[in-house]
ROSE-905579 format. One record per residue (C-alpha): residue number from 1; chain; x, y, z. Coordinates in pm, 1 decimal, padded with zeros to 6 digits. Layout:
BEGIN
     n   chain          u          v          w
   NUM       A          X          Y          Z
...
! end
This chain:
BEGIN
     n   chain          u          v          w
     1       A    00000.0    00000.0    00000.0
     2       A    00284.6    00235.0    00080.0
     3       A    00435.5    00162.5   -00262.1
     4       A    00118.2    00290.4   -00432.6
     5       A    00140.2    00619.9   -00242.8
     6       A    00506.0    00653.7   -00334.6
     7       A    00432.0    00596.4   -00702.9
     8       A    00148.8    00852.7   -00694.0
     9       A    00386.8    01102.9   -00534.4
    10       A    00650.0    01025.9   -00800.0
    11       A    00390.4    01073.9   -01074.9
    12       A    00284.1    01409.1   -00926.7
    13       A    00651.2    01507.9   -00907.4
    14       A    00678.5    01425.9   -01278.5
    15       A    00372.0    01639.7   -01354.4
    16       A    00517.6    01932.5   -01161.2
    17       A    00856.3    01883.8   -01322.5
    18       A    00703.8    01877.2   -01670.7
    19       A    00503.9    02189.5   -01593.0
    20       A    00822.1    02361.5   -01476.7
    21       A    01022.6    02251.4   -01780.4
    22       A    00771.6    02317.3   -02058.3
    23       A    00616.7    02619.8   -01888.9
    24       A    00967.0    02759.9   -01851.5
    25       A    01030.1    02691.8   -02217.9
    26       A    00715.7    02879.4   -02317.4
    27       A    00809.0    03169.8   -02090.1
    28       A    01162.4    03174.9   -02232.5
    29       A    01040.9    03184.5   -02591.3
    30       A    00804.8    03472.3   -02517.4
    31       A    01070.1    03660.8   -02321.1
    32       A    01362.3    03576.2   -02548.8
    33       A    01196.8    03685.3   -02871.6
    34       A    01146.2    04037.1   -02739.6
    35       A    01492.7    04061.8   -02583.0
    36       A    01799.3    04239.4   -02715.6
    37       A    02008.7    03928.5   -02635.6
    38       A    01789.8    03622.6   -02691.9
    39       A    02082.6    03381.0   -02690.5
    40       A    02145.5    03452.6   -02322.5
    41       A    01780.9    03384.9   -02240.2
    42       A    01767.8    03061.1   -02436.1
    43       A    02101.6    02924.6   -02315.8
    44       A    02050.6    03029.1   -01954.5
    45       A    01698.2    02892.7   -01941.9
    46       A    01805.0    02567.4   -02102.2
    47       A    02087.4    02518.9   -01851.6
    48       A    01862.9    02589.6   -01551.6
    49       A    01576.6    02373.3   -01677.6
    50       A    01803.0    02079.0   -01766.3
    51       A    01988.9    02097.3   -01434.0
    52       A    01665.2    02100.7   -01234.7
    53       A    01503.7    01822.5   -01438.9
    54       A    01803.6    01590.9   -01423.4
    55       A    01852.5    01658.8   -01052.6
    56       A    01490.7    01586.1   -00966.3
    57       A    01482.8    01274.0   -01185.5
    58       A    01793.5    01152.3   -01005.4
    59       A    01650.3    01224.4   -00660.0
    60       A    01304.9    01084.6   -00732.7
    61       A    01424.3    00763.0   -00897.1
    62       A    01652.0    00661.2   -00608.0
    63       A    01801.0    00393.8   -00832.2
    64       A    01465.1    00242.6   -00931.4
    65       A    01384.6    00231.6   -01301.1
    66       A    01014.6    00189.6   -01216.9
    67       A    01008.9    00520.5   -01031.4
    68       A    01198.2    00684.2   -01315.2
    69       A    00941.9    00561.6   -01571.9
    70       A    00649.4    00681.8   -01358.5
    71       A    00816.8    01021.2   -01323.1
    72       A    00880.2    01034.0   -01701.5
    73       A    00513.5    00952.4   -01757.4
    74       A    00404.3    01246.7   -01546.6
    75       A    00661.2    01466.9   -01719.5
    76       A    00529.6    01392.0   -02068.0
    77       A    00164.6    01406.6   -01964.5
    78       A    00234.4    01758.1   -01836.4
    79       A    00373.6    01838.5   -02181.9
    80       A    00054.1    01719.9   -02350.9
    81       A   -00161.6    01915.6   -02106.4
    82       A    00039.0    02235.8   -02155.0
    83       A    00026.1    02207.0   -02533.3
    84       A   -00350.1    02159.7   -02527.3
    85       A   -00402.6    02432.4   -02268.2
    86       A   -00191.2    02697.2   -02440.3
    87       A   -00283.3    02604.4   -02800.7
    88       A    00073.1    02678.7   -02910.4
    89       A    00129.4    02648.8   -03284.4
    90       A   -00232.0    02595.7   -03384.0
    91       A   -00485.5    02798.0   -03573.2
    92       A   -00849.6    02757.1   -03473.1
    93       A   -01008.5    02509.9   -03713.6
    94       A   -00680.4    02450.6   -03895.9
    95       A   -00404.4    02197.0   -03894.6
    96       A   -00044.2    02240.5   -03788.4
    97       A    00067.5    02211.8   -04152.8
    98       A   -00098.4    02543.7   -04228.8
    99       A    00095.4    02716.6   -03952.5
   100       A    00437.3    02591.4   -04058.0
   101       A    00387.1    02614.8   -04435.2
   102       A    00248.3    02968.1   -04438.5
   103       A    00440.4    03192.8   -04675.4
! end
């Protein structure tokens, strides 16, 4: 029973970690595109996000590949939720091909 609670906590940690990573990416893109030095924003944000994500994955997994997979699952589900919530890269009623192939 305790193992179930641990796996739920690991999954929630993955959700929070994914929200941090992909939300930070969205914030960086918005902030970096209007900056005088976007390379500093993108590089700095990438380094911080990667360091935090790898550190938390390491701490949460505690050497267990099952915990790592549950955390990864939460991480990628957070990505799907953020993409659907923010509607990034989509036109209403259109497909993604129209967005990227617009001249």
